[in-house]
N, C-alpha and C positions, 0 to 999 in steps of 0.2 A: 715681027718677032714677039714671042710670048715672054712676059716677065715672070721669073721664077718667084713663087711665094712660098717661103719656108714653112714647114709644118713640124710639130713636135715629133722628135725622134729621127728626123731626117739626118743623114750624114752629108755634110757640106764642106766646101773649101772656102775659107775667107781670103779673098783676093788681096786684102790690104796687109795681111800677116802671113799669107802662104801657109797657114795651118789648117789642118782637117779637124773638124769637131762635130759633135751631135748637138742638134737643136734641143735645148733644155727648157726654153721659155722665152717670154716676150716681156720687156720692160720698157714702157714709153716707146720711142722710135727704134729701140735696139732689139736685136735678137741675142739671146744668151747662149753661148756655146761652151761645151766642155770637150777637152781633148778626148779622142777615141779611147786612149789607154788610161783615162782618169787624170785628175788634176784640177787646177783652178779654172773656173769659168771665166770667159771674157765676153765683152759686149762687142757686137759687130753690127755694121750698117746692113740692112736687108739687101741693098743694091750691090753690095760687095760679095754676096754669097752665090754659089752655084752648086747644085746637087752633084755628088760624085758617084761614079760607078761603084757597084758592089765590090768589084775586085780591088779598086783603090781603097775602099774603106777597110776591107779585110787585111790588105797589105799593111796599112797604117796600124791596125790593132795588133798585128803580129809583130811589127817593129817595136811597138811599145812594150809588148809582153817580153820580148827578147831583151830589151834594154833593162827592164825590171829585173829579169833573172840574172843579169850581170851586175846588179846593184847600182845601176846609174840612177841619178836623179831625173825625174821627168818634169 
């Protein structure tokens, strides 16, 4: 089995939080992720990340945009 190595700009799912985010950077042993729809970054363990399909990433972005249009806090 090949181990996934995150790259800047990848859209990934963090298995520990079940959130989808974009890889924004690397700090020490952590990968910094930002929610697809924007918001605060969080640190994730690289071993907890898996690349998501384009359709999943788009669905997440559309859901975030819809929530913003309804005035919901993200």
